N, C-alpha and C positions, 0 to 999 in steps of 0.2 A: 605772732598766728592772727592771721586777717580772714575773720571772715563777711562774705557782702553776698546776700540773698541767697541760694545756695551750693557757693565754691564756699572753699579756703584753702588757703595758703600757709605754709606749704602743706601735701598733703602726701604724706607716705616715705614722710624721708627721713632718714635716722641721722640721730646726732648720738657722738659718742660723750659718753658722762665720766668722769673718775669716781672711783670707789668710795664713797664717804662727802661726796661734793654738793650740796645744797643746789634743785633746779629752782629758776624760775621761768615764767610766758607771762609776757606781755603779749594780752588778747586787744583788738582792737574790732570792735563789730556794731553793724548796723541792723542787729536784735539781739535781746539777750539772748542765755542759750547755758550751757553746763557741758563740761566736757569730762569724758571719766578718765581713770589711769589706771590699768591692771596692772596692779600693784599687791604688795601683800604685806596689811591690809589695802584694801581697795580705793581709791580716791576717787572722789566727785569735786568739782567746781563750777561752781554759779559764775559768771561774767555778765555785766550789763552792756548796754547800748553804749558806745567809746571805747574809751581804754580802760581796761583792767589790769592790774599785778596781780599773778597767781603763784604761788611760794608752795612747791611740794614736798619740798622740804628735803634731806641727805638720803641717797640710797644707799645703803651700807650689804646690798647682797649683789653679785653679779649679775646679770644678766639683760633681757631686755623684754623692755617694757611699755605696751601701746596705750600713745594719747590720744584718745578717740572724742570724734561728736558722731554720739548715738540719733541725736536727731538730725544728722545728717548720713547715715551711715558708713563714714569717714573714717581712714583713721590719716593723721594727722602730722605724726611724726610716733617712730621706733626710739626712746632712748638705750642705746645700746652702754651701760654699765661695766666698767672694766678697771 
């Protein structure tokens, strides 16, 4: 995930994740921020300037989980767990 100013890449991409598979996000950013994952329980993770690896753990329940930047008001990716 790349944050630059008011933009993020990817933006709205769907990623397939097998049930029980761990998810890690590599974030590169020009300013510190936070991502939010609509999971149960919900998760938030901070990232700093430069590159940060964020571990979301394994998703055990099938479904769609949005990963968002509340600061930018954008969905970064949707994890399709199946």
